[in-house]
PyMOL Python script that loads the backbone (N, CA, C, O; Angstrom):
from pymol import cmd

cmd.read_pdbstr("""\
ATOM      1  N   MET A   1      40.299  24.729 -51.911  1.00  0.00           N
ATOM      2  CA  MET A   1      41.092  23.572 -51.554  1.00  0.00           C
ATOM      3  C   MET A   1      41.020  23.311 -50.049  1.00  0.00           C
ATOM      4  O   MET A   1      40.785  22.178 -49.629  1.00  0.00           O
ATOM      5  N   LEU A   2      41.221  24.359 -49.230  1.00  0.00           N
ATOM      6  CA  LEU A   2      41.199  24.186 -47.787  1.00  0.00           C
ATOM      7  C   LEU A   2      39.794  24.252 -47.209  1.00  0.00           C
ATOM      8  O   LEU A   2      39.624  24.105 -45.999  1.00  0.00           O
ATOM      9  N   ASN A   3      38.794  24.466 -48.038  1.00  0.00           N
ATOM     10  CA  ASN A   3      37.432  24.574 -47.551  1.00  0.00           C
ATOM     11  C   ASN A   3      36.878  23.230 -47.102  1.00  0.00           C
ATOM     12  O   ASN A   3      35.918  23.210 -46.333  1.00  0.00           O
ATOM     13  N   ASN A   4      37.427  22.121 -47.537  1.00  0.00           N
ATOM     14  CA  ASN A   4      36.871  20.805 -47.260  1.00  0.00           C
ATOM     15  C   ASN A   4      37.627  20.037 -46.177  1.00  0.00           C
ATOM     16  O   ASN A   4      37.435  18.828 -46.049  1.00  0.00           O
ATOM     17  N   ILE A   5      38.476  20.698 -45.398  1.00  0.00           N
ATOM     18  CA  ILE A   5      39.259  19.978 -44.388  1.00  0.00           C
ATOM     19  C   ILE A   5      38.346  19.488 -43.266  1.00  0.00           C
ATOM     20  O   ILE A   5      38.322  18.291 -42.982  1.00  0.00           O
ATOM     21  N   GLY A   6      37.617  20.357 -42.639  1.00  0.00           N
ATOM     22  CA  GLY A   6      36.698  19.981 -41.575  1.00  0.00           C
ATOM     23  C   GLY A   6      37.402  19.645 -40.274  1.00  0.00           C
ATOM     24  O   GLY A   6      38.630  19.672 -40.194  1.00  0.00           O
ATOM     25  N   LEU A   7      36.616  19.329 -39.259  1.00  0.00           N
ATOM     26  CA  LEU A   7      37.144  19.020 -37.934  1.00  0.00           C
ATOM     27  C   LEU A   7      37.974  17.731 -37.907  1.00  0.00           C
ATOM     28  O   LEU A   7      39.043  17.728 -37.296  1.00  0.00           O
ATOM     29  N   PRO A   8      37.537  16.649 -38.532  1.00  0.00           N
ATOM     30  CA  PRO A   8      38.376  15.429 -38.508  1.00  0.00           C
ATOM     31  C   PRO A   8      39.744  15.639 -39.158  1.00  0.00           C
ATOM     32  O   PRO A   8      40.746  15.103 -38.686  1.00  0.00           O
ATOM     33  N   GLY A   9      39.783  16.406 -40.224  1.00  0.00           N
ATOM     34  CA  GLY A   9      41.057  16.681 -40.883  1.00  0.00           C
ATOM     35  C   GLY A   9      41.973  17.504 -40.013  1.00  0.00           C
ATOM     36  O   GLY A   9      43.175  17.240 -39.955  1.00  0.00           O
ATOM     37  N   LEU A  10      41.425  18.509 -39.325  1.00  0.00           N
ATOM     38  CA  LEU A  10      42.241  19.329 -38.429  1.00  0.00           C
ATOM     39  C   LEU A  10      42.765  18.506 -37.253  1.00  0.00           C
ATOM     40  O   LEU A  10      43.911  18.675 -36.837  1.00  0.00           O
ATOM     41  N   LEU A  11      41.939  17.630 -36.725  1.00  0.00           N
ATOM     42  CA  LEU A  11      42.394  16.767 -35.632  1.00  0.00           C
ATOM     43  C   LEU A  11      43.508  15.832 -36.097  1.00  0.00           C
ATOM     44  O   LEU A  11      44.472  15.603 -35.365  1.00  0.00           O
ATOM     45  N   LEU A  12      43.385  15.302 -37.285  1.00  0.00           N
ATOM     46  CA  LEU A  12      44.426  14.429 -37.829  1.00  0.00           C
ATOM     47  C   LEU A  12      45.736  15.190 -38.002  1.00  0.00           C
ATOM     48  O   LEU A  12      46.806  14.679 -37.670  1.00  0.00           O
ATOM     49  N   ILE A  13      45.651  16.392 -38.512  1.00  0.00           N
ATOM     50  CA  ILE A  13      46.855  17.225 -38.681  1.00  0.00           C
ATOM     51  C   ILE A  13      47.484  17.516 -37.327  1.00  0.00           C
ATOM     52  O   ILE A  13      48.706  17.444 -37.192  1.00  0.00           O
ATOM     53  N   ALA A  14      46.674  17.847 -36.318  1.00  0.00           N
ATOM     54  CA  ALA A  14      47.192  18.133 -34.977  1.00  0.00           C
ATOM     55  C   ALA A  14      47.903  16.918 -34.394  1.00  0.00           C
ATOM     56  O   ALA A  14      48.967  17.055 -33.791  1.00  0.00           O
ATOM     57  N   VAL A  15      47.327  15.729 -34.568  1.00  0.00           N
ATOM     58  CA  VAL A  15      47.945  14.506 -34.048  1.00  0.00           C
ATOM     59  C   VAL A  15      49.271  14.236 -34.746  1.00  0.00           C
ATOM     60  O   VAL A  15      50.247  13.871 -34.091  1.00  0.00           O
ATOM     61  N   VAL A  16      49.322  14.405 -36.042  1.00  0.00           N
ATOM     62  CA  VAL A  16      50.559  14.180 -36.795  1.00  0.00           C
ATOM     63  C   VAL A  16      51.647  15.150 -36.339  1.00  0.00           C
ATOM     64  O   VAL A  16      52.800  14.753 -36.170  1.00  0.00           O
ATOM     65  N   VAL A  17      51.288  16.415 -36.139  1.00  0.00           N
ATOM     66  CA  VAL A  17      52.262  17.409 -35.684  1.00  0.00           C
ATOM     67  C   VAL A  17      52.781  17.042 -34.300  1.00  0.00           C
ATOM     68  O   VAL A  17      53.984  17.122 -34.049  1.00  0.00           O
ATOM     69  N   LEU A  18      51.885  16.638 -33.396  1.00  0.00           N
ATOM     70  CA  LEU A  18      52.322  16.237 -32.059  1.00  0.00           C
ATOM     71  C   LEU A  18      53.248  15.027 -32.097  1.00  0.00           C
ATOM     72  O   LEU A  18      54.227  14.970 -31.353  1.00  0.00           O
ATOM     73  N   VAL A  19      52.947  14.069 -32.950  1.00  0.00           N
ATOM     74  CA  VAL A  19      53.790  12.869 -33.048  1.00  0.00           C
ATOM     75  C   VAL A  19      55.161  13.229 -33.615  1.00  0.00           C
ATOM     76  O   VAL A  19      56.182  12.736 -33.135  1.00  0.00           O
ATOM     77  N   LEU A  20      55.184  14.078 -34.623  1.00  0.00           N
ATOM     78  CA  LEU A  20      56.458  14.420 -35.257  1.00  0.00           C
ATOM     79  C   LEU A  20      57.352  15.281 -34.365  1.00  0.00           C
ATOM     80  O   LEU A  20      58.556  15.037 -34.282  1.00  0.00           O
ATOM     81  N   PHE A  21      56.785  16.273 -33.705  1.00  0.00           N
ATOM     82  CA  PHE A  21      57.600  17.254 -32.982  1.00  0.00           C
ATOM     83  C   PHE A  21      57.581  17.092 -31.474  1.00  0.00           C
ATOM     84  O   PHE A  21      58.491  17.577 -30.803  1.00  0.00           O
ATOM     85  N   GLY A  22      56.602  16.444 -30.928  1.00  0.00           N
ATOM     86  CA  GLY A  22      56.524  16.290 -29.479  1.00  0.00           C
ATOM     87  C   GLY A  22      55.833  17.477 -28.819  1.00  0.00           C
ATOM     88  O   GLY A  22      55.786  18.581 -29.361  1.00  0.00           O
ATOM     89  N   ARG A  23      55.303  17.212 -27.639  1.00  0.00           N
ATOM     90  CA  ARG A  23      54.524  18.234 -26.943  1.00  0.00           C
ATOM     91  C   ARG A  23      55.362  19.436 -26.537  1.00  0.00           C
ATOM     92  O   ARG A  23      54.879  20.567 -26.598  1.00  0.00           O
ATOM     93  N   GLY A  24      56.579  19.225 -26.133  1.00  0.00           N
ATOM     94  CA  GLY A  24      57.439  20.317 -25.674  1.00  0.00           C
ATOM     95  C   GLY A  24      57.769  21.316 -26.770  1.00  0.00           C
ATOM     96  O   GLY A  24      57.702  22.526 -26.554  1.00  0.00           O
ATOM     97  N   LYS A  25      58.122  20.815 -27.937  1.00  0.00           N
ATOM     98  CA  LYS A  25      58.478  21.713 -29.042  1.00  0.00           C
ATOM     99  C   LYS A  25      57.252  22.466 -29.560  1.00  0.00           C
ATOM    100  O   LYS A  25      57.341  23.647 -29.896  1.00  0.00           O
ATOM    101  N   VAL A  26      56.114  21.786 -29.623  1.00  0.00           N
ATOM    102  CA  VAL A  26      54.897  22.451 -30.089  1.00  0.00           C
ATOM    103  C   VAL A  26      54.488  23.531 -29.098  1.00  0.00           C
ATOM    104  O   VAL A  26      54.076  24.618 -29.505  1.00  0.00           O
ATOM    105  N   SER A  27      54.594  23.251 -27.814  1.00  0.00           N
ATOM    106  CA  SER A  27      54.261  24.231 -26.780  1.00  0.00           C
ATOM    107  C   SER A  27      55.189  25.445 -26.863  1.00  0.00           C
ATOM    108  O   SER A  27      54.730  26.583 -26.767  1.00  0.00           O
ATOM    109  N   ALA A  28      56.478  25.207 -27.038  1.00  0.00           N
ATOM    110  CA  ALA A  28      57.434  26.307 -27.161  1.00  0.00           C
ATOM    111  C   ALA A  28      57.161  27.132 -28.411  1.00  0.00           C
ATOM    112  O   ALA A  28      57.262  28.359 -28.387  1.00  0.00           O
ATOM    113  N   LEU A  29      56.818  26.457 -29.498  1.00  0.00           N
ATOM    114  CA  LEU A  29      56.516  27.167 -30.745  1.00  0.00           C
ATOM    115  C   LEU A  29      55.286  28.051 -30.586  1.00  0.00           C
ATOM    116  O   LEU A  29      55.276  29.193 -31.046  1.00  0.00           O
ATOM    117  N   MET A  30      54.253  27.532 -29.940  1.00  0.00           N
ATOM    118  CA  MET A  30      53.040  28.328 -29.725  1.00  0.00           C
ATOM    119  C   MET A  30      53.327  29.529 -28.826  1.00  0.00           C
ATOM    120  O   MET A  30      52.763  30.606 -29.023  1.00  0.00           O
ATOM    121  N   GLY A  31      54.204  29.341 -27.839  1.00  0.00           N
ATOM    122  CA  GLY A  31      54.595  30.457 -26.975  1.00  0.00           C
ATOM    123  C   GLY A  31      55.302  31.548 -27.755  1.00  0.00           C
ATOM    124  O   GLY A  31      55.051  32.735 -27.546  1.00  0.00           O
ATOM    125  N   GLU A  32      56.193  31.141 -28.661  1.00  0.00           N
ATOM    126  CA  GLU A  32      56.912  32.119 -29.482  1.00  0.00           C
ATOM    127  C   GLU A  32      55.964  32.834 -30.450  1.00  0.00           C
ATOM    128  O   GLU A  32      56.113  34.031 -30.698  1.00  0.00           O
ATOM    129  N   ILE A  33      55.010  32.111 -30.984  1.00  0.00           N
ATOM    130  CA  ILE A  33      54.026  32.729 -31.871  1.00  0.00           C
ATOM    131  C   ILE A  33      53.209  33.754 -31.096  1.00  0.00           C
ATOM    132  O   ILE A  33      52.931  34.840 -31.604  1.00  0.00           O
ATOM    133  N   GLY A  34      52.828  33.419 -29.882  1.00  0.00           N
ATOM    134  CA  GLY A  34      52.080  34.350 -29.036  1.00  0.00           C
ATOM    135  C   GLY A  34      52.876  35.614 -28.742  1.00  0.00           C
ATOM    136  O   GLY A  34      52.334  36.719 -28.780  1.00  0.00           O
ATOM    137  N   LYS A  35      54.165  35.448 -28.449  1.00  0.00           N
ATOM    138  CA  LYS A  35      55.028  36.611 -28.201  1.00  0.00           C
ATOM    139  C   LYS A  35      55.148  37.472 -29.457  1.00  0.00           C
ATOM    140  O   LYS A  35      55.149  38.701 -29.379  1.00  0.00           O
ATOM    141  N   GLY A  36      55.249  36.824 -30.604  1.00  0.00           N
ATOM    142  CA  GLY A  36      55.348  37.569 -31.861  1.00  0.00           C
ATOM    143  C   GLY A  36      54.090  38.355 -32.154  1.00  0.00           C
ATOM    144  O   GLY A  36      54.163  39.503 -32.592  1.00  0.00           O
ATOM    145  N   ILE A  37      52.936  37.754 -31.917  1.00  0.00           N
ATOM    146  CA  ILE A  37      51.668  38.453 -32.140  1.00  0.00           C
ATOM    147  C   ILE A  37      51.550  39.640 -31.194  1.00  0.00           C
ATOM    148  O   ILE A  37      51.107  40.717 -31.594  1.00  0.00           O
ATOM    149  N   THR A  38      51.947  39.443 -29.932  1.00  0.00           N
ATOM    150  CA  THR A  38      51.899  40.531 -28.962  1.00  0.00           C
ATOM    151  C   THR A  38      52.819  41.678 -29.378  1.00  0.00           C
ATOM    152  O   THR A  38      52.432  42.843 -29.291  1.00  0.00           O
ATOM    153  N   ALA A  39      54.021  41.359 -29.826  1.00  0.00           N
ATOM    154  CA  ALA A  39      54.960  42.390 -30.269  1.00  0.00           C
ATOM    155  C   ALA A  39      54.433  43.113 -31.499  1.00  0.00           C
ATOM    156  O   ALA A  39      54.597  44.327 -31.622  1.00  0.00           O
ATOM    157  N   PHE A  40      53.802  42.381 -32.409  1.00  0.00           N
ATOM    158  CA  PHE A  40      53.240  43.000 -33.605  1.00  0.00           C
ATOM    159  C   PHE A  40      52.128  43.972 -33.231  1.00  0.00           C
ATOM    160  O   PHE A  40      52.093  45.093 -33.738  1.00  0.00           O
ATOM    161  N   LYS A  41      51.223  43.557 -32.354  1.00  0.00           N
ATOM    162  CA  LYS A  41      50.136  44.435 -31.926  1.00  0.00           C
ATOM    163  C   LYS A  41      50.674  45.682 -31.232  1.00  0.00           C
ATOM    164  O   LYS A  41      50.158  46.782 -31.430  1.00  0.00           O
ATOM    165  N   LYS A  42      51.710  45.505 -30.421  1.00  0.00           N
ATOM    166  CA  LYS A  42      52.318  46.646 -29.729  1.00  0.00           C
ATOM    167  C   LYS A  42      52.930  47.615 -30.740  1.00  0.00           C
ATOM    168  O   LYS A  42      52.785  48.830 -30.601  1.00  0.00           O
ATOM    169  N   GLY A  43      53.607  47.089 -31.745  1.00  0.00           N
ATOM    170  CA  GLY A  43      54.206  47.932 -32.774  1.00  0.00           C
ATOM    171  C   GLY A  43      53.160  48.686 -33.583  1.00  0.00           C
ATOM    172  O   GLY A  43      53.347  49.859 -33.907  1.00  0.00           O
ATOM    173  N   VAL A  44      52.063  48.019 -33.909  1.00  0.00           N
ATOM    174  CA  VAL A  44      50.984  48.686 -34.653  1.00  0.00           C
ATOM    175  C   VAL A  44      50.386  49.804 -33.815  1.00  0.00           C
ATOM    176  O   VAL A  44      50.122  50.892 -34.326  1.00  0.00           O
ATOM    177  N   LYS A  45      50.171  49.540 -32.527  1.00  0.00           N
ATOM    178  CA  LYS A  45      49.589  50.559 -31.636  1.00  0.00           C
ATOM    179  C   LYS A  45      50.535  51.745 -31.500  1.00  0.00           C
ATOM    180  O   LYS A  45      50.094  52.894 -31.546  1.00  0.00           O
ATOM    181  N   GLU A  46      51.830  51.485 -31.334  1.00  0.00           N
ATOM    182  CA  GLU A  46      52.799  52.570 -31.216  1.00  0.00           C
ATOM    183  C   GLU A  46      52.869  53.390 -32.500  1.00  0.00           C
ATOM    184  O   GLU A  46      52.995  54.614 -32.449  1.00  0.00           O
ATOM    185  N   GLY A  47      52.789  52.724 -33.650  1.00  0.00           N
ATOM    186  CA  GLY A  47      52.787  53.441 -34.923  1.00  0.00           C
ATOM    187  C   GLY A  47      51.560  54.322 -35.066  1.00  0.00           C
ATOM    188  O   GLY A  47      51.660  55.460 -35.524  1.00  0.00           O
ATOM    189  N   ALA A  48      50.404  53.804 -34.677  1.00  0.00           N
ATOM    190  CA  ALA A  48      49.175  54.598 -34.746  1.00  0.00           C
ATOM    191  C   ALA A  48      49.245  55.783 -33.786  1.00  0.00           C
ATOM    192  O   ALA A  48      48.807  56.883 -34.124  1.00  0.00           O
ATOM    193  N   ASP A  49      49.800  55.560 -32.583  1.00  0.00           N
ATOM    194  CA  ASP A  49      49.950  56.661 -31.630  1.00  0.00           C
ATOM    195  C   ASP A  49      50.895  57.730 -32.166  1.00  0.00           C
ATOM    196  O   ASP A  49      50.662  58.924 -31.977  1.00  0.00           O
ATOM    197  N   GLU A  50      51.961  57.299 -32.833  1.00  0.00           N
ATOM    198  CA  GLU A  50      52.920  58.248 -33.400  1.00  0.00           C
ATOM    199  C   GLU A  50      52.270  59.087 -34.501  1.00  0.00           C
ATOM    200  O   GLU A  50      52.509  60.292 -34.585  1.00  0.00           O
ATOM    201  N   ILE A  51      51.466  58.467 -35.330  1.00  0.00           N
ATOM    202  CA  ILE A  51      50.766  59.191 -36.398  1.00  0.00           C
ATOM    203  C   ILE A  51      49.781  60.191 -35.803  1.00  0.00           C
ATOM    204  O   ILE A  51      49.699  61.333 -36.255  1.00  0.00           O
ATOM    205  N   GLU A  52      49.028  59.757 -34.781  1.00  0.00           N
ATOM    206  CA  GLU A  52      48.086  60.661 -34.122  1.00  0.00           C
ATOM    207  C   GLU A  52      48.805  61.830 -33.471  1.00  0.00           C
ATOM    208  O   GLU A  52      48.322  62.962 -33.513  1.00  0.00           O
ATOM    209  N   HIS A  53      49.967  61.561 -32.866  1.00  0.00           N
ATOM    210  CA  HIS A  53      50.748  62.623 -32.232  1.00  0.00           C
ATOM    211  C   HIS A  53      51.237  63.625 -33.286  1.00  0.00           C
ATOM    212  O   HIS A  53      51.213  64.834 -33.055  1.00  0.00           O
ATOM    213  N   ALA A  54      51.675  63.121 -34.432  1.00  0.00           N
ATOM    214  CA  ALA A  54      52.137  64.012 -35.505  1.00  0.00           C
ATOM    215  C   ALA A  54      50.989  64.858 -36.038  1.00  0.00           C
ATOM    216  O   ALA A  54      51.170  66.044 -36.314  1.00  0.00           O
ATOM    217  N   LYS A  55      49.812  64.262 -36.185  1.00  0.00           N
ATOM    218  CA  LYS A  55      48.643  65.022 -36.644  1.00  0.00           C
ATOM    219  C   LYS A  55      48.258  66.084 -35.626  1.00  0.00           C
ATOM    220  O   LYS A  55      47.880  67.195 -35.999  1.00  0.00           O
ATOM    221  N   ALA A  56      48.351  65.752 -34.343  1.00  0.00           N
ATOM    222  CA  ALA A  56      48.015  66.723 -33.304  1.00  0.00           C
ATOM    223  C   ALA A  56      49.008  67.880 -33.315  1.00  0.00           C
ATOM    224  O   ALA A  56      48.616  69.030 -33.114  1.00  0.00           O
ATOM    225  N   ASP A  57      50.295  67.589 -33.547  1.00  0.00           N
ATOM    226  CA  ASP A  57      51.292  68.654 -33.626  1.00  0.00           C
ATOM    227  C   ASP A  57      51.025  69.571 -34.815  1.00  0.00           C
ATOM    228  O   ASP A  57      51.163  70.789 -34.705  1.00  0.00           O
ATOM    229  N   GLU A  58      50.645  68.991 -35.948  1.00  0.00           N
ATOM    230  CA  GLU A  58      50.332  69.802 -37.121  1.00  0.00           C
ATOM    231  C   GLU A  58      49.098  70.656 -36.880  1.00  0.00           C
ATOM    232  O   GLU A  58      49.029  71.793 -37.348  1.00  0.00           O
ATOM    233  N   ALA A  59      48.137  70.128 -36.163  1.00  0.00           N
ATOM    234  CA  ALA A  59      46.908  70.878 -35.895  1.00  0.00           C
ATOM    235  C   ALA A  59      47.176  72.034 -34.944  1.00  0.00           C
ATOM    236  O   ALA A  59      46.506  73.063 -35.034  1.00  0.00           O
ATOM    237  N   ARG A  60      48.139  71.896 -34.034  1.00  0.00           N
ATOM    238  CA  ARG A  60      48.466  72.974 -33.092  1.00  0.00           C
ATOM    239  C   ARG A  60      49.211  74.119 -33.773  1.00  0.00           C
ATOM    240  O   ARG A  60      49.108  75.268 -33.343  1.00  0.00           O
ATOM    241  N   ASP A  61      49.952  73.816 -34.818  1.00  0.00           N
ATOM    242  CA  ASP A  61      50.747  74.827 -35.502  1.00  0.00           C
ATOM    243  C   ASP A  61      49.826  75.663 -36.381  1.00  0.00           C
ATOM    244  O   ASP A  61      49.392  75.219 -37.444  1.00  0.00           O
ATOM    245  N   VAL A  62      49.534  76.877 -35.926  1.00  0.00           N
ATOM    246  CA  VAL A  62      48.607  77.739 -36.652  1.00  0.00           C
ATOM    247  C   VAL A  62      49.314  78.930 -37.287  1.00  0.00           C
ATOM    248  O   VAL A  62      48.656  79.872 -37.728  1.00  0.00           O
ATOM    249  N   SER A  63      50.639  78.902 -37.341  1.00  0.00           N
ATOM    250  CA  SER A  63      51.378  80.017 -37.923  1.00  0.00           C
ATOM    251  C   SER A  63      51.160  80.054 -39.432  1.00  0.00           C
ATOM    252  O   SER A  63      50.974  79.009 -40.055  1.00  0.00           O
ATOM    253  N   PRO A  64      51.179  81.233 -40.018  1.00  0.00           N
ATOM    254  CA  PRO A  64      51.005  81.332 -41.475  1.00  0.00           C
ATOM    255  C   PRO A  64      52.113  80.594 -42.229  1.00  0.00           C
ATOM    256  O   PRO A  64      53.214  80.421 -41.708  1.00  0.00           O
ATOM    257  N   GLN A  65      51.822  80.166 -43.438  1.00  0.00           N
ATOM    258  CA  GLN A  65      52.780  79.435 -44.231  1.00  0.00           C
ATOM    259  C   GLN A  65      54.003  80.272 -44.572  1.00  0.00           C
ATOM    260  O   GLN A  65      55.106  79.732 -44.659  1.00  0.00           O
ATOM    261  N   ALA A  66      53.838  81.579 -44.767  1.00  0.00           N
ATOM    262  CA  ALA A  66      54.961  82.464 -45.108  1.00  0.00           C
ATOM    263  C   ALA A  66      56.010  82.467 -43.995  1.00  0.00           C
ATOM    264  O   ALA A  66      57.207  82.519 -44.278  1.00  0.00           O
ATOM    265  N   ASP A  67      55.578  82.413 -42.743  1.00  0.00           N
ATOM    266  CA  ASP A  67      56.522  82.399 -41.631  1.00  0.00           C
ATOM    267  C   ASP A  67      57.310  81.092 -41.599  1.00  0.00           C
ATOM    268  O   ASP A  67      58.474  81.093 -41.198  1.00  0.00           O
ATOM    269  N   LYS A  68      56.716  80.000 -42.002  1.00  0.00           N
ATOM    270  CA  LYS A  68      57.398  78.720 -42.009  1.00  0.00           C
ATOM    271  C   LYS A  68      58.517  78.704 -43.046  1.00  0.00           C
ATOM    272  O   LYS A  68      59.553  78.078 -42.823  1.00  0.00           O
ATOM    273  N   ASP A  69      58.320  79.390 -44.187  1.00  0.00           N
ATOM    274  CA  ASP A  69      59.328  79.399 -45.243  1.00  0.00           C
ATOM    275  C   ASP A  69      60.562  80.190 -44.820  1.00  0.00           C
ATOM    276  O   ASP A  69      61.665  79.875 -45.267  1.00  0.00           O
ATOM    277  N   LYS A  70      60.410  81.208 -43.974  1.00  0.00           N
ATOM    278  CA  LYS A  70      61.530  82.028 -43.537  1.00  0.00           C
ATOM    279  C   LYS A  70      62.436  81.296 -42.559  1.00  0.00           C
ATOM    280  O   LYS A  70      63.629  81.590 -42.485  1.00  0.00           O
ATOM    281  N   VAL A  71      61.891  80.355 -41.813  1.00  0.00           N
ATOM    282  CA  VAL A  71      62.658  79.685 -40.757  1.00  0.00           C
ATOM    283  C   VAL A  71      63.526  78.623 -41.295  1.00  0.00           C
ATOM    284  O   VAL A  71      64.237  77.964 -40.538  1.00  0.00           O
TER     285      VAL A  71
END
""", "prot")
cmd.dss("prot")
cmd.show_as("cartoon", "prot")
cmd.util.cbc("prot")
cmd.orient("prot")
């Protein structure tokens, strides 16, 4: 369905959005979307770092399993 839009269709949609909402609101919306994408990427990176840190902690722990059960 969306495969046949093409460049003229996208330009028409952009013009309609600008007419309906105005340049200021569209600019503010794009800024908020950019902030959201940045926050999402930061959260994904922090999650990956946390997983890597947990794996590194597990790799450092070389004590036998029997000792872990006693503690």
